[in-house]
ZAVO-255719 format. One record per residue: residue in one letter; x, y, z of N, C-alpha, C in turn. Coordinates in steps of 0.001 Angstrom, whole numbers. Each point is the difference from the previous one (the first is absolute). Layout:
BEGIN
A/X/Y/Z/X/Y/Z/X/Y/Z .
...
END
This chain:
BEGIN
M/43773/25245/-4552/-977/1025/234/-1087/-159/-1156 .
T/337/-432/-1282/-979/-151/-980/-1066/-1194/69 .
R/736/-1184/859/-833/-1027/244/-1047/437/1366 .
L/427/709/654/-1114/503/1237/-894/756/-810 .
F/345/999/-770/-970/814/-637/-942/-922/-728 .
A/516/-1146/-684/-1002/-810/-658/-1026/-812/869 .
A/832/-487/1337/-1137/-555/766/-1186/1022/500 .
T/544/883/202/-988/1193/552/-1024/243/-850 .
T/534/144/-1224/-925/298/-1096/-1097/-1059/-83 .
L/595/-1234/-159/-942/-951/-151/-930/-365/1377 .
A/298/450/840/-692/-88/1267/-1195/776/-267 .
L/228/1370/-452/-653/1099/-64/-1027/-118/-1250 .
S/327/-893/-976/-681/-306/-993/-1198/-905/18 .
L/487/-1097/989/-991/-872/581/-1004/666/972 .
A/497/813/562/-1108/988/1290/-796/804/-703 .
L/350/742/-1101/-598/1203/-319/-787/-527/-1126 .
P/-1055/964/-305/-808/-112/-1549/678/110/-898 .
A/-354/-627/-1226/1002/-153/-1346/279/1450/-332 .
A/-891/964/220/581/1210/-587/956/641/701 .
A/199/-237/1332/1035/368/676/1265/-440/-334 .
F/423/-916/-807/1086/-460/-213/95/75/-1528 .
D/645/814/-1051/-151/-110/-1327/1452/-309/-641 .
M/117/-1163/-124/1246/-327/-1083/198/296/-1322 .
T/-1239/757/-460/529/633/-1416/871/1197/404 .
A/-8/518/1077/693/1222/-26/1629/-291/86 .
M/368/-1348/198/1051/-145/-245/640/-550/-1592 .
T/1405/605/-22/728/-353/-1362/-56/-1621/-42 .
D/325/-554/-1281/-59/-1379/-424/1321/-463/1003 .
A/988/506/236/1230/-445/711/-475/190/1639 .
E/-701/809/524/-430/35/1205/-692/-910/396 .
R/-1053/-313/-803/-952/-1336/87/571/-1091/103 .
S/736/-268/-973/941/-1211/-145/757/-151/1350 .
A/549/768/459/975/-135/970/-956/-120/1341 .
F/-1255/675/-11/-575/-154/1276/-651/-1385/-27 .
R/-422/-541/-1312/-464/-1509/28/1103/-885/544 .
A/1064/130/-117/1136/-806/116/395/-64/1624 .
E/73/1267/478/126/216/1330/-1331/-713/784 .
V/-1074/107/-255/-1313/-349/430/107/-1650/175 .
K/293/-577/-1229/90/-1602/-360/1128/-513/1187 .
A/1101/691/-18/1164/-637/975/-200/381/1350 .
Y/-820/923/474/-518/152/1159/-726/-946/447 .
L/-1095/-561/-682/-928/-689/319/695/-1640/11 .
L/974/-52/-873/660/-1282/45/559/10/1551 .
E/686/850/218/791/47/1336/-927/-109/1206 .
N/-1280/634/-275/-743/223/1190/-1576/-717/-282 .
P/152/-1123/-445/-1603/-673/-462/-1202/140/1256 .
E/595/198/1135/-1040/221/1069/-722/1178/-37 .
V/317/1280/-805/-568/877/-450/-1479/-669/-922 .
M/250/-491/-752/-1042/-411/-979/-1190/-878/935 .
L/755/-823/944/-1103/-770/921/-805/855/554 .
E/787/1051/719/-901/1149/543/-998/568/-591 .
V/257/363/-1561/-1071/737/-621/-1033/-809/-591 .
F/278/-1239/-40/-843/-1205/-400/-896/-179/1092 .
K/336/-78/1486/-693/154/1157/-1051/1096/118 .
V/418/1020/-580/-829/1353/341/-1017/-176/-1063 .
L/440/-468/-1218/-1146/-168/-1064/-1128/-1044/341 .
E/468/-1172/687/-734/-1120/222/-1041/696/1149 .
D/528/549/908/-892/776/1410/-951/971/-889 .
K/348/932/-850/-784/814/-440/-1234/-788/-1048 .
Q/467/-1264/-686/-1003/-687/-825/-1012/-775/1001 .
A/727/-455/1023/-1008/-847/921/-1085/1130/587 .
Q/604/1097/428/-1039/1013/719/-1014/372/-1273 .
A/383/212/-1106/-951/406/-882/-1010/-1256/-616 .
E/414/-1283/287/-869/-1154/-202/-928/21/1214 .
A/706/227/971/-1200/-202/1443/-942/1191/-228 .
S/369/1299/-401/-907/932/-8/-1144/-374/-1113 .
A/644/-438/-1225/-1100/-347/-1076/-826/-1277/541 .
D/271/-830/565/-818/-1149/884/-1098/655/610 .
I/474/1030/963/-1090/364/833/-980/896/-673 .
E/251/492/-1400/-1232/725/-454/-542/-996/-1062 .
L/583/-1149/-26/-830/-1171/-646/-1020/-452/788 .
V/438/-460/1287/-825/-382/985/-1370/1026/349 .
Q/374/1209/70/-1173/1076/248/-788/105/-1101 .
T/614/-274/-1275/-870/205/-1086/-1037/-1030/29 .
H/387/-1254/396/-687/-1332/-397/-817/-310/1240 .
K/97/942/1023/-585/-678/1449/-1432/-619/167 .
A/-823/448/-992/-1186/-661/163/36/-1357/-485 .
E/885/-123/-1122/-87/-1253/-716/702/-907/865 .
L/1089/285/609/442/-649/1120/-744/-614/1080 .
L/-440/1028/483/-678/-589/1416/-1398/104/121 .
Q/-682/399/-1298/-1704/-391/166/-396/-478/-1094 .
N/573/-1278/-728/-724/-520/-674/-798/-1348/294 .
P/-1028/64/-194/-1273/-1107/923/676/-1219/-785 .
A/743/-3/-1269/254/-1401/-392/1321/-748/942 .
D/706/710/635/1329/-416/697/-715/-539/1550 .
W/614/-1201/366/-146/-562/1318/772/884/793 .
V/-690/155/1307/700/717/1129/-27/-612/1213 .
G/1295/-275/487/91/-951/1177/710/997/1104 .
G/635/-916/1144/611/574/893/-1084/841/937 .
N/166/1135/276/-786/1070/694/-530/447/-931 .
P/-1515/120/-260/-510/901/-902/62/1677/599 .
K/-212/-98/1145/277/1576/492/1274/238/749 .
G/1149/-1010/-829/1411/723/585/402/1441/-392 .
D/837/778/502/621/981/-345/948/353/-1052 .
I/471/-1442/-405/948/-24/-1112/-474/-1081/-950 .
T/176/461/-1437/-767/-905/-1092/1387/-287/-529 .
L/9/-1467/-205/1120/-712/-870/-765/-826/-1357 .
V/519/281/-921/-495/-3/-1289/1302/-1189/-870 .
E/-363/-1196/-379/836/-418/-657/-448/-621/-1000 .
F/871/407/-1171/-183/-881/-1409/669/-1210/69 .
L/-684/-771/-303/518/-1570/125/57/-840/-1425 .
D/791/-885/-300/-112/-1078/-980/206/-1363/841 .
Y/-795/-1017/-79/-41/-1081/608/1348/-954/-378 .
R/435/248/-1265/1303/-828/-358/1090/888/134 .
C/-77/885/747/1291/808/358/784/-418/1223 .
G/926/-435/-237/1149/-463/1255/-299/1032/999 .
Y/432/1245/-217/86/888/828/-1241/183/912 .
C/-1072/-12/-776/-1291/144/859/-221/-1035/747 .
R/331/-1020/-223/18/-1402/734/837/224/1335 .
K/1250/679/-145/764/-172/934/-496/1405/929 .
A/-823/786/-501/-413/1380/703/-1303/-575/1016 .
Y/-653/-1083/-549/-1233/-432/404/-163/-27/1647 .
A/919/-806/477/-105/-364/1403/351/1324/803 .
E/713/811/-483/641/1319/378/-1168/793/70 .
V/-805/110/-710/-924/1010/-199/-1008/-379/819 .
E/-501/-1232/47/-852/-717/798/511/123/1576 .
E/1230/-181/428/578/564/1352/-71/1328/571 .
L/281/979/-1197/-146/1482/207/-1306/372/283 .
V/-1277/-366/-708/-1279/277/49/-436/-546/1631 .
K/499/-1223/417/-680/-728/994/673/466/1093 .
S/1203/334/210/660/665/1051/-117/1316/114 .
D/-268/965/-803/-110/1397/-84/-1674/259/614 .
G/-686/-662/-555/-1512/-177/562/-715/1305/-546 .
N/303/778/-799/-340/1447/-412/397/436/-1294 .
I/-11/-1165/-866/307/328/-1490/-1276/-681/-901 .
R/-426/860/-837/-1163/-486/-963/992/-511/-1161 .
L/-307/-1350/-416/789/-493/-1287/-1014/-361/-1152 .
I/649/724/-1110/-935/-341/-1256/1224/-696/-1025 .
F/-628/-993/-724/580/-524/-1014/-553/166/-1492 .
K/1183/561/-768/-501/167/-1228/512/-1014/-891 .
E/-725/-947/-730/313/-788/-769/663/411/-1203 .
Y/1224/-357/-262/994/401/-1167/621/-980/-555 .
P/-599/-621/-873/666/-1176/-655/841/426/-1298 .
I/1373/-164/169/987/372/-835/1110/-1031/-666 .
L/-148/-1023/583/895/-1138/-88/-318/-1084/-1219 .
G/-1210/78/-544/-447/-841/-1158/-1458/-499/396 .
E/-46/-1183/-540/-1372/-812/38/85/-388/1289 .
G/626/-681/956/-409/-546/1236/-152/1269/814 .
S/579/1034/-99/-256/1288/798/-1578/338/-253 .
M/-339/230/-1134/-1343/479/-677/-762/-1157/595 .
I/-203/-1287/-121/-986/-711/252/-32/2/1639 .
S/1093/-27/730/-295/246/1397/-775/969/602 .
S/408/1406/-767/-862/1067/765/-1225/-178/-574 .
Q/-197/-489/-1045/-1572/-107/-536/-1009/-1022/969 .
F/689/-1136/406/-534/-951/971/0/912/1743 .
A/798/843/315/8/728/1041/-1182/906/-158 .
I/-16/817/-1028/-1122/959/4/-1535/-623/-283 .
A/-44/-1081/-786/-1211/-668/-67/-402/-658/1290 .
T/913/-229/551/-397/-491/1736/-858/904/814 .
R/813/1326/-96/-737/1118/860/-1409/15/-606 .
M/-23/165/-1421/-1313/138/-494/-882/-839/215 .
V/163/-1265/82/-605/-1215/365/-306/-399/1242 .
A/932/244/975/-235/-599/1432/369/987/841 .
G/360/1268/-280/501/977/950/1117/166/505 .
D/243/1156/1023/1271/390/502/971/-1182/616 .
E/-630/-670/570/511/-1085/1076/443/-1168/-1025 .
A/-711/-253/-974/700/-1147/-987/1104/683/-705 .
Y/-204/1348/-415/1169/386/-664/1333/-172/673 .
K/-74/652/1224/1126/-554/881/566/-1254/121 .
K/-714/-1160/152/356/-1286/-197/777/-393/-1304 .
A/-604/513/-1101/307/-196/-1075/1429/870/-415 .
H/85/1306/347/1256/571/277/1038/-824/507 .
D/-172/-348/1240/746/-488/823/654/-1367/-682 .
A/-894/-815/-566/292/-1319/-749/599/387/-1436 .
L/0/1032/-503/338/297/-1420/1815/372/235 .
I/-23/821/1110/1341/565/151/1013/-1099/253 .
T/-459/-1057/660/724/-981/638/-10/-1177/-1142 .
L/-663/-147/-923/-398/-934/-1096/1292/-654/-654 .
R/362/-1509/233/1019/-335/-654/-659/-670/-1432 .
G/848/71/-903/-416/-548/-1440/-566/952/-627 .
D/-359/-140/-1154/-425/1131/-1132/-1787/-46/493 .
A/-436/1247/-255/-1477/430/190/-685/-149/-1157 .
T/-894/-1101/-62/-510/-420/-1426/-1718/1/455 .
P/-1016/-143/-991/-1379/-228/519/20/-1201/958 .
E/518/-902/-340/-358/-1518/680/754/234/1590 .
T/977/618/111/823/292/1045/-910/1244/1142 .
L/-490/940/-624/-629/925/340/-1483/-510/737 .
G/-498/-978/-1125/-1311/-348/356/-18/-1259/1094 .
A/1198/-610/68/371/-1015/1388/23/1021/1380 .
L/654/1057/-329/260/1020/982/-1054/382/541 .
A/-995/381/-658/-1222/617/251/-1113/-938/627 .
T/337/-1321/-377/-631/-1019/855/501/-355/1231 .
E/1191/63/190/809/-440/1205/-239/1347/1020 .
L/-346/1267/-598/-590/975/1040/-1161/170/309 .
G/-956/-1127/-656/-1385/-4/319/-975/1124/-828 .
L/741/261/-948/-659/1090/-912/-639/-810/-1247 .
D/-894/538/-674/-759/-126/-1218/870/105/-1362 .
A/859/-1107/138/961/84/-1241/-610/207/-1412 .
P/-1094/-628/-570/-569/230/-1031/-639/1463/-385 .
A/-272/772/1264/-555/1193/-301/1037/1134/47 .
I/1310/-571/652/1157/1001/74/615/-98/-1212 .
L/318/-1147/-761/685/-93/-1139/-1077/389/-1086 .
A/-1150/58/21/-705/642/-1210/0/1717/371 .
K/309/480/844/58/1376/424/1154/441/-517 .
M/1206/-778/-169/1400/536/-116/119/914/-1316 .
E/-947/-565/-977/33/504/-1287/-1123/970/-88 .
S/-350/734/1085/-1313/1043/-398/800/1255/-241 .
P/-883/857/-583/141/1473/-149/462/663/1409 .
E/-788/-212/1100/147/575/1224/1604/-296/450 .
V/408/-1290/-42/1510/-357/532/718/608/-1026 .
K/43/-76/-1247/664/747/-960/195/1710/383 .
A/-1088/280/467/-68/1672/215/964/160/1034 .
V/-108/-554/987/942/-80/1121/1385/4/-208 .
I/553/-820/-821/1148/-155/19/564/1213/-1022 .
D/-798/-48/-1075/166/1510/-1219/102/1059/1026 .
A/-664/418/950/76/1066/958/1149/242/375 .
N/364/-1117/781/1498/-160/827/1075/305/-1012 .
H/171/-798/-996/808/565/-930/159/1171/-310 .
A/-1245/438/-410/-28/1586/-557/539/636/1316 .
L/-249/-81/1137/618/981/1278/1401/-649/179 .
G/437/-1095/-186/1406/-200/224/703/594/-1233 .
M/-292/100/-1245/510/649/-1033/369/1635/336 .
A/-1255/597/372/-25/1338/608/1198/109/852 .
M/-67/-588/1130/986/14/884/1127/-517/-152 .
Q/528/-515/-1178/1358/-225/-791/297/-1201/1135 .
I/-760/-939/208/336/-1203/588/375/-1290/-920 .
N/1324/-287/287/413/-979/-1076/264/-1346/552 .
G/-122/-54/1213/281/-1464/557/-917/-79/1405 .
T/36/-1269/445/-527/-373/1437/1155/-590/892 .
P/-274/20/1087/-1130/967/805/354/1285/-231 .
S/-1224/1023/-156/429/1387/178/-1170/408/1086 .
F/292/917/901/-554/343/1349/-481/1379/-226 .
V/-1171/624/778/-151/1347/52/-316/-384/1690 .
I/797/1069/636/-281/34/1521/-296/1352/338 .
E/-1454/532/-190/-330/1230/493/496/762/-1174 .
G/896/1167/143/474/742/-919/1442/-651/-801 .
A/495/-964/740/1326/-743/-592/-154/-1057/-1139 .
M/850/-15/-794/-244/-997/-1002/1278/-883/-115 .
L/-211/-1238/79/1217/-923/-70/301/-1182/-946 .
R/713/331/-1138/-77/-692/-904/849/-1219/-52 .
G/-372/-1076/781/887/-1216/88/-640/-590/1459 .
Y/927/-1043/199/26/-768/1129/617/705/1391 .
V/-714/170/1048/796/690/1073/166/-1073/1073 .
P/805/-74/807/-168/-1048/1038/-833/557/1182 .
L/-355/-834/904/-1034/334/917/275/1070/957 .
D/1399/252/379/271/1176/837/1/1240/-545 .
G/554/7/-1441/-281/1233/-793/-1411/482/-2 .
M/-836/-1156/-402/-1703/508/-10/-215/655/1319 .
R/400/-427/991/-564/400/1331/417/1324/296 .
E/1439/489/-482/355/1164/221/-730/879/-1008 .
I/-424/-156/-1185/-548/756/-1049/-1602/401/937 .
V/-485/-1292/310/-1181/316/790/9/741/1037 .
E/879/-1/767/169/1053/1202/476/1434/-487 .
S/707/88/-1052/260/1364/-456/-1032/526/-625 .
E/-939/-455/-709/-1359/225/-722/-970/372/1135 .
R/-112/-902/1080/-735/148/1249/316/1518/469 .
A/1336/143/380/418/1173/515/-326/1376/-859 .
S/349/-352/-998/-317/1302/-937/-1510/759/50 .
K/-1079/-1042/145/-1151/538/210/-218/409/1339 .
G/820/81/693/65/708/1630/-936/-827/726 .
END
């Protein structure tokens, strides 16, 4: 009976607010006995703690999702209306997908073909890239090159540079990027000169500030309308989220 009481009390103490269960009302002997019974019960029924942890994890996930929705709404203009960003896919699409990416990130490279397929097969997605170099010098120089290419040669050239950078083998250096620009039929000297400009730095600084404000610590990170995805998501999962966001818009 004592053990049943301890188990019931434990369940109530976990389910109710802290003020609803006051162990200070117990004598020292009662408190010691209660603790011993709770410990014994949990050792005999470890699945109880698994259930408790699952409830806590679900609550935490719900809280994080709500916080992410609020972050997206707070920074909506910076996410969707920054003229410094390249916009592709269907510019008039009913769903906007924003990707924070780093060219040297393995999961960004893994996601590349799947994002391309998602946008192409759907046909109604507006795609925005946020240059977000966080993995060292190779990442920074790659983003500088991509942004400088857009400033010097326009959106079409940027997309070519983006595709080449995300699949680039070997290190990104001024020499390899100069050769890449020439291979793409671009003005390599002009792009290399532009890479260190204040204008390019301003774009990267703004993206870093936005990422910090949105608590983005890794790449790829995606915003699909009101949903935020922190990390790589397979193509089928991305499609489900797109459809869910589309349905929520009515």
